[in-house]
Each structure stands twice: as structure tokens, then as C-alpha cells.
C-alpha positions as CSV (number, residue, x, y, z in Angstrom):
1,M,0.0,0.0,0.0
2,K,1.1,3.5,-0.7
3,I,-0.4,7.0,-0.7
4,D,-1.8,7.9,-4.1
5,H,-2.9,11.5,-3.5
6,I,-4.2,13.9,-0.9
7,H,-7.5,15.8,-1.5
8,F,-7.9,19.3,0.0
9,Y,-11.3,21.0,0.4
10,V,-10.9,24.7,0.0
11,E,-13.0,27.8,-0.7
12,D,-11.3,28.7,-4.0
13,A,-9.6,25.9,-5.9
14,P,-8.0,28.1,-8.6
15,L,-6.6,30.4,-5.9
16,W,-4.9,27.5,-4.1
17,R,-3.8,26.0,-7.4
18,N,-1.8,29.2,-8.0
19,W,-0.6,29.2,-4.4
20,F,0.9,25.7,-4.7
21,I,2.6,26.8,-8.0
22,R,4.0,30.0,-6.6
23,Q,4.9,29.1,-3.0
24,M,5.8,25.4,-3.3
25,G,6.9,24.7,-6.8
26,F,4.0,22.5,-7.9
27,Q,2.7,22.4,-11.5
28,A,-1.0,22.4,-12.6
29,V,-1.7,19.2,-14.4
30,G,-5.5,19.2,-14.8
31,G,-8.9,20.2,-13.6
32,G,-12.6,20.3,-14.3
33,V,-16.1,20.1,-12.9
34,W,-17.4,17.1,-10.9
35,Q,-21.2,16.4,-10.9
36,N,-21.9,20.1,-11.8
37,H,-21.4,21.2,-8.2
38,T,-17.6,20.9,-7.5
39,L,-14.6,22.5,-9.2
40,I,-11.5,20.4,-9.0
41,E,-7.9,21.5,-9.7
42,V,-5.0,19.0,-9.7
43,V,-1.4,20.0,-8.9
44,K,1.7,17.8,-8.9
45,N,5.4,18.1,-7.8
46,G,7.5,15.0,-8.5
47,A,5.7,12.0,-7.0
48,V,3.3,14.1,-4.9
49,C,-0.2,14.8,-6.2
50,F,-2.8,17.0,-4.6
51,F,-6.5,17.4,-5.6
52,L,-8.0,20.8,-4.7
53,S,-11.8,21.1,-4.6
54,S,-14.1,24.0,-4.0
55,P,-17.9,24.3,-4.2
56,L,-19.9,25.6,-7.1
57,L,-23.2,24.9,-5.5
58,P,-24.4,24.5,-1.9
59,E,-25.0,20.8,-2.4
60,S,-21.3,20.2,-3.1
61,P,-19.7,17.9,-0.4
62,V,-17.0,20.5,-0.2
63,A,-19.6,23.1,0.9
64,Q,-20.9,20.7,3.5
65,F,-17.3,20.1,4.8
66,L,-16.6,23.8,5.0
67,R,-19.7,24.4,7.0
68,S,-18.2,22.2,9.7
69,H,-14.4,22.7,9.3
70,P,-11.9,25.2,8.0
71,P,-10.1,24.4,4.7
72,G,-7.9,21.3,5.0
73,V,-7.5,17.7,4.1
74,A,-10.7,15.8,3.5
75,D,-9.4,12.6,2.0
76,V,-6.2,10.6,2.0
77,A,-6.2,8.2,-1.0
78,F,-4.3,4.9,-1.0
79,R,-3.2,2.5,-3.7
80,V,-4.0,-0.9,-2.4
81,Q,-3.6,-4.6,-3.4
82,N,-7.1,-5.9,-2.7
83,I,-9.8,-3.3,-2.5
84,E,-12.7,-5.7,-1.9
85,K,-10.9,-7.2,1.2
86,L,-10.2,-3.8,2.7
87,I,-13.6,-2.4,2.1
88,D,-15.2,-5.5,3.7
89,K,-13.0,-5.1,6.7
90,A,-13.7,-1.4,6.9
91,I,-17.5,-2.0,7.0
92,N,-17.0,-4.7,9.6
93,Y,-15.2,-2.2,11.8
94,G,-17.8,0.5,11.5
95,A,-16.8,2.4,8.4
96,K,-19.5,3.7,6.0
97,L,-19.2,2.8,2.3
98,L,-19.3,6.3,0.8
99,Q,-18.6,5.2,-2.8
100,P,-19.2,1.6,-3.9
101,I,-16.4,0.1,-6.0
102,V,-16.2,1.8,-9.5
103,Q,-14.7,-0.2,-12.3
104,Q,-12.5,1.7,-14.7
105,P,-10.5,0.4,-17.7
106,Q,-7.2,-0.2,-15.7
107,L,-8.3,0.3,-12.1
108,K,-11.1,0.2,-9.6
109,W,-11.8,2.5,-6.7
110,G,-14.2,3.1,-3.8
111,K,-14.4,5.4,-0.8
112,I,-14.8,4.7,3.0
113,S,-15.4,6.9,6.0
114,A,-12.5,7.1,8.4
115,W,-11.8,8.9,11.7
116,G,-13.9,12.0,12.3
117,N,-14.9,13.5,8.9
118,L,-11.8,12.2,7.2
119,T,-12.3,9.8,4.3
120,H,-10.1,7.3,2.4
121,T,-10.3,6.7,-1.3
122,L,-9.0,3.2,-2.0
123,I,-7.6,2.6,-5.5
124,E,-6.5,-0.7,-7.0
125,G,-4.7,-1.0,-10.4
126,K,-2.6,1.1,-12.7
127,G,-3.1,4.4,-14.3
128,N,-4.2,7.9,-13.1
129,W,-7.3,8.1,-11.0
130,E,-9.9,10.7,-11.6
131,P,-13.5,10.5,-10.3
132,G,-15.4,11.1,-13.5
133,I,-14.4,14.8,-13.9
134,E,-16.4,16.6,-16.6
135,N,-14.7,18.9,-19.1
136,W,-11.3,17.7,-18.0
137,Q,-8.5,20.1,-19.1
138,N,-4.9,19.3,-19.2
139,K,-3.1,22.3,-17.7
140,N,0.6,21.5,-18.4
141,H,0.6,24.4,-20.9
142,L,0.2,27.0,-18.2
143,S,3.0,29.6,-18.4
144,S,3.3,29.4,-14.6
145,N,4.4,25.8,-14.9
146,S,8.0,26.5,-15.4
147,P,10.3,23.9,-13.7
148,T,11.5,24.7,-10.2
149,P,14.6,23.5,-8.3
150,V,12.3,21.8,-5.7
151,T,11.2,18.3,-6.3
152,F,9.3,16.2,-3.8
153,S,10.0,12.5,-4.1
154,A,7.3,11.1,-1.9
155,I,4.8,11.9,0.9
156,D,6.8,10.7,3.9
157,H,4.0,10.7,6.4
158,V,0.6,12.1,7.2
159,V,-0.3,13.1,10.8
160,L,-3.8,12.7,12.3
161,N,-4.9,14.6,15.4
162,V,-7.7,13.0,17.5
163,A,-9.5,14.0,20.7
164,A,-8.3,13.0,24.2
165,G,-9.2,9.4,24.8
166,E,-9.5,8.6,21.1
167,L,-5.8,7.6,20.4
168,E,-6.1,4.0,21.3
169,P,-9.5,3.4,19.4
170,A,-8.1,5.3,16.4
171,V,-4.9,3.3,16.4
172,N,-6.9,0.0,16.7
173,W,-9.1,1.0,13.8
174,Y,-6.2,1.7,11.5
175,E,-4.5,-1.5,12.6
176,K,-7.5,-3.6,11.8
177,V,-8.8,-1.8,8.7
178,L,-5.7,-0.7,6.8
179,E,-3.3,-3.2,8.4
180,L,-0.9,-0.6,9.8
181,E,1.5,-1.6,12.5
182,R,2.6,0.2,15.7
183,Q,6.1,1.6,15.7
184,Q,7.4,4.5,17.8
185,T,5.5,6.1,20.7
186,F,6.0,9.6,22.1
187,A,4.9,11.3,25.2
188,I,6.1,14.9,25.0
189,Q,5.6,17.3,27.9
190,T,6.8,20.8,28.7
191,D,6.0,23.3,31.4
192,W,3.1,24.5,29.2
193,S,1.4,21.4,27.6
194,A,1.7,17.8,26.5
195,L,0.7,15.2,23.9
196,H,0.8,11.5,23.3
197,S,1.6,10.1,19.9
198,Q,1.6,6.7,18.2
199,V,3.4,6.1,14.9
200,L,1.8,3.6,12.6
201,V,3.6,2.1,9.6
202,H,2.3,-0.2,6.8
203,P,4.4,-3.4,6.2
204,S,5.3,-2.0,2.8
205,K,7.1,0.9,4.6
206,L,5.5,3.3,2.1
207,V,2.8,4.6,4.5
208,Q,3.7,6.2,7.8
209,F,0.7,7.5,9.8
210,P,1.3,9.0,13.2
211,I,-1.7,9.8,15.4
212,N,-1.6,12.4,18.1
213,Q,-4.0,13.2,21.0
214,P,-3.8,16.0,23.6
215,A,-2.4,15.1,27.0
216,S,-3.3,18.5,28.7
217,A,-6.2,20.9,28.4
218,N,-4.1,23.6,26.8
219,S,-2.2,21.2,24.4
220,Q,-1.5,22.5,20.9
221,I,-3.4,19.3,19.7
222,Q,-6.4,20.5,21.7
223,E,-6.1,24.0,20.0
224,F,-6.0,22.3,16.6
225,L,-9.2,20.3,17.5
226,D,-10.9,23.4,18.7
227,F,-10.1,25.4,15.5
228,N,-10.7,22.4,13.3
229,Q,-13.9,21.6,15.1
230,G,-12.9,17.9,15.4
231,S,-10.3,15.4,14.4
232,G,-8.3,16.0,11.3
233,I,-5.0,15.9,9.4
234,Q,-2.5,18.2,11.2
235,H,0.3,18.0,8.7
236,I,1.8,16.3,5.7
237,A,5.5,15.6,5.3
238,L,7.0,15.9,1.8
239,Q,10.4,14.2,1.1
240,T,13.1,16.1,-0.8
241,S,16.7,15.0,-1.5
242,N,18.2,18.4,-0.6
243,L,16.4,20.1,2.2
244,I,18.8,23.0,2.5
245,A,18.5,24.0,-1.1
246,A,14.7,23.5,-1.1
247,T,14.2,25.6,2.0
248,K,16.3,28.5,0.5
249,Y,14.2,28.4,-2.7
250,L,10.8,28.2,-0.9
251,K,11.7,31.1,1.5
252,Q,12.5,33.2,-1.6
253,A,9.1,32.2,-2.9
254,N,7.6,33.7,0.3
255,L,6.7,30.4,2.1
256,H,6.9,31.0,5.9
257,F,8.4,28.5,8.3
258,L,8.4,28.1,12.1
259,E,11.3,29.6,13.9
260,V,13.8,27.5,15.9
261,P,15.3,29.0,19.1
262,P,19.1,29.6,19.0
263,N,19.6,27.3,22.0
264,Y,18.5,24.4,19.8
265,Y,21.7,24.6,17.8
266,S,24.0,25.2,20.8
267,D,22.5,22.1,22.4
268,L,22.9,20.3,19.2
269,Q,26.7,20.9,19.1
270,K,27.0,19.4,22.6
271,R,25.9,16.0,21.4
272,Q,28.7,13.4,20.9
273,N,29.9,12.3,17.5
274,I,27.9,14.9,15.6
275,P,27.9,13.7,12.0
276,L,28.0,17.2,10.4
277,T,30.8,19.5,9.3
278,A,31.0,23.0,10.7
279,I,29.9,24.4,7.4
280,E,26.9,22.0,7.2
281,L,25.9,23.1,10.7
282,Q,26.0,26.8,9.7
283,E,23.8,26.1,6.7
284,I,21.3,24.1,8.7
285,Q,21.1,26.8,11.4
286,A,20.9,29.6,8.8
287,Q,17.8,27.9,7.3
288,Q,16.3,26.9,10.7
289,I,16.3,23.2,9.9
290,L,16.0,20.5,12.6
291,V,18.4,17.7,12.5
292,D,18.6,14.4,14.4
293,W,20.4,11.0,14.3
294,Q,20.6,7.8,16.3
295,Q,22.9,8.5,19.1
296,D,25.4,5.6,19.7
297,S,28.4,5.9,22.0
298,N,30.0,3.1,20.1
299,N,29.8,4.9,16.7
300,N,32.8,4.0,14.5
301,Q,34.2,7.3,13.2
302,S,34.6,5.7,9.8
303,E,30.9,5.0,9.5
304,I,28.4,7.5,8.2
305,V,25.4,7.9,10.4
306,P,21.9,8.3,8.8
307,L,20.6,11.8,9.3
308,L,17.0,13.1,9.7
309,L,16.5,16.7,8.6
310,Q,13.1,18.5,9.0
311,I,11.5,21.9,8.8
312,F,7.9,23.0,9.2
313,T,5.8,25.7,7.6
314,Q,3.5,28.1,9.4
315,P,-0.2,27.0,9.1
316,I,-1.2,27.7,5.5
317,F,-4.9,28.4,5.9
318,G,-4.7,31.2,8.4
319,K,-6.0,29.3,11.4
320,P,-3.6,27.2,13.6
321,T,-4.6,23.9,11.8
322,F,-2.9,22.5,8.8
323,F,0.8,22.9,7.9
324,F,3.5,21.2,5.8
325,E,6.7,19.5,6.9
326,L,9.6,19.2,4.5
327,I,11.9,16.2,5.3
328,E,15.2,14.8,4.1
329,R,16.2,11.3,5.1
330,R,19.9,11.1,4.4
331,F,21.5,7.7,3.9
332,G,24.3,6.4,6.1
333,Y,26.7,3.5,5.9
334,I,26.8,1.2,8.9
335,K,29.0,-1.9,8.7
336,G,29.1,-1.5,4.9
337,Q,25.4,-1.3,4.5
338,K,23.5,1.6,3.0
339,I,20.8,2.6,5.5
340,P,18.3,5.5,5.4
341,A,17.3,7.5,8.4
342,Q,14.2,5.8,9.7
343,G,11.4,6.7,12.0
344,F,11.3,10.0,13.9
345,G,13.9,11.5,16.2
346,E,12.5,12.5,19.6
347,G,14.7,15.5,19.7
348,N,13.1,16.8,16.5
349,F,9.7,15.9,17.7
350,R,10.2,17.8,20.9
351,A,11.6,20.8,19.0
352,L,8.6,20.9,16.7
353,F,6.3,20.6,19.7
354,Q,8.0,23.5,21.4
355,A,8.1,25.7,18.2
356,I,4.3,25.2,17.7
357,E,3.8,25.8,21.4
358,R,5.6,29.2,21.2
359,E,3.2,30.2,18.4
360,Q,0.3,29.1,20.5
361,I,1.5,31.2,23.5
362,K,1.8,34.2,21.2
363,R,-1.8,33.8,20.1
364,S,-3.0,33.4,23.7
365,Q,-1.2,36.7,24.6
366,S,-2.4,38.7,21.6
């Protein structure tokens, strides 16, 4: 199983199409009208594809979504091996069948309800998926589609926030329905707030799906839930092969990122066997990038340690709800084996939590 695409519900699909082109280096690849009531725009960068839908009429499902939630992710679509099996399991565990299986020339697809108002489109087969869009237009000819230096190679992970007490039921649901498996757990706490998190990973390793719940009344997760009016996707992480260069370009394109406090980098330099040169450290600090690696006191200096580099945007829809993460998983060489950075570093997770927390405190004081 792997992520096929992400579907955003927004108030103005062409406006957000242009935003993704200008601010994040995407290209418009198509668009059209669905069932006369919904306008759909499709943008792509490398292996990452986003559908952007806005309502044309009140009966559009997008209009219904926006009456209950701010703009954000409504559907995470997966390519699967056996759609009938997964849909049967989903129904057995309480999901609603929102779209019975549709047979197309080279693929079939259906849609199920998931946690909260999130849905999952399930796609089996080859070829590009499109849900019967009328008046489809190929938009590769747009002049704004000039190539950019930023390429996203994959959706690294998608993060779901759920209400207090819902973490275990949500994890159980995704284990049983989509066959995800538990990996890392996190319990982050500061003087201000706290959260609990469970990372789920599909056996294919192509889907990582962390789920967070608040562990204090003033948790940033609770703030998300309040503004989002329920559970929802907090952020999507996009993989890139050169995060430093990508960040420089996107900042020039006026994409705004969370700030990292200076003590983060002074603390970083105190760690043993830091696998970065002084110049690399300067570049990472200049771009406000978080970096983590597996600490091992027995590290052989001749080995190259896998590195995890991450940076996070400000919320893109105005309210403190959805944001993007950019991530680079650098390969290392341990005992002659090429190994990528895996999982999530607790140091980076805590630094992200604290960065969002600082923004939350600013809002509470304004």
C-alpha cells in the first residue's frame, strides 16, 4: 500500500492551485467540474499529487465540509492490493461505504469513511485516478508551470490529530482496517502542555501515519481540535533530496516557516559524535532546519550515520490547523550497508512541539 494523492477541500480551488505553484513549486496538471457542483484542480510536484476542490453549488460535499471545518485535508487516497478485502474489513469495523467500487479500464476504486470526517479513497490497479471529472482540461501548458529547483520524491508521512481518549481506538481502527502496525510512541511534555503520539507504519514501509492526542487541556493538539472543530489531518511531510536548497528556494518564494530558538543549535553541538561538518551546521542553522540522528556511543568514526532533517511551515490556511513539513532522510553507511534515516527523532519531535507551542502562546497573549 502507498499514498496515491491527498484531497484538500478549500473555498477557492484556482486560488490555491496558484498558491501551490508560486509558493511550493508545484505544477498544474489538470482540472474540471465534478457532478456540476464541485470544481477540481490537480497539482503535482515530483511524486506528490494534490487534488484541490471548491464548491460551485451548496450541495457540493465541499460546501458541506466547509460548514463544519476550516479548509484542509478531507481525503487521503491509498493505492491498495485488494480493494474488496479492505472495504469489507472497513465495513465490519464500523466504516461507511461512501462510494461503492467503481470499475474503470485499468483500475477500480471506492471510498470509505475514516476517523472523524476524514475519508479514504482506495484505488487498485494502474493508471491515473480521476472521479469522472467533466470537461477535464490538461493544464501542463500554463505559463506558470516553469520547472522549479524543488522536487518532492514522496509523501513521507501524514499526521492525524484526535481528541483526548481517542488515540487507542483510532490506532486500533487503522491497525484492523488498513493493516498498519505500531512503531514508535512519544509522550512529549513541557511546562506548558503535553501530547501523546503513536506512529503507525504499513508493512510496505510506504505509508507512515502518526496519530496524536492532547495530554493536557491547553495542548496544541487541543487547540487544533478546537479550531478544526474535530479530528483532522494536522500536517503532511514531503520528502526532498536536498532540504537546505529546497528551503532556501521556498523562502525566496515567500513560504513561511516556524522559527527555531538559538539554544536548539547550541544544544545540538554538545551532542557526541555529531555527524555534520561545521559548514553544514552553519547552513542548517541559517535555514532553521531541525536535525537528528541515532545516538550511539560506540559509533565508529569511519561510519556515516543516517541523518533526519526536518523543517515545518506556518499554518497555510490562516488558522492554527494544517501545515506542511519538509523532510530529508539522508542515507548512512553502517558496517558497509547503506541505511536511510528511519522513524522520527525524539529531539526533532520535541523541538517541533516547542516551536508550535511558542506560536500558541503568542496567540494566547495577543
